[in-house]
C-alpha positions, 0 to 999 in steps of 0.5 A, a space after each residue: 500500500 502507498 499513500 500520499 497525504 498533504 500536510 499543512 506545513 508543506 506542498 510536498 506530500 508525505 508518502 507512506 509505504 507498507 509493502 509486505 511482499 517486498 519488506 518495504 515500510 517507510 515514511 517520507 515526511 513533509 520536510 522530505 526526510 524519511 524513516 524506514 521500519 522493519 515491520 508494518 507494526 513499527 510503521 503504524 506505531 511511529 505514525 501514531 506517535 509522531 503525526 496527528 490528523 490535525 497536521 493534514 489538509 484532509 483529516 479523513 484521508 489521514 484517519 482512513 490511511 491509519 485504519 487501513 494500515 492497522 487492518 491490512 497487515 
């Protein structure tokens, strides 16, 4: 799964990748730096700690993304 989501801080979208088949779990943040994780669970935990729906232009898209990441792993 890949998600692009726009923050209020930047015009560059954040990117979230959860690719179980290829073992890729990563986040590209608003400042275009990134984080890499060993599992989808680590990815979800990082998002829950470091991001909130208020950071994003479309709060529903953030909530839906997090829901899908929690359910489909």
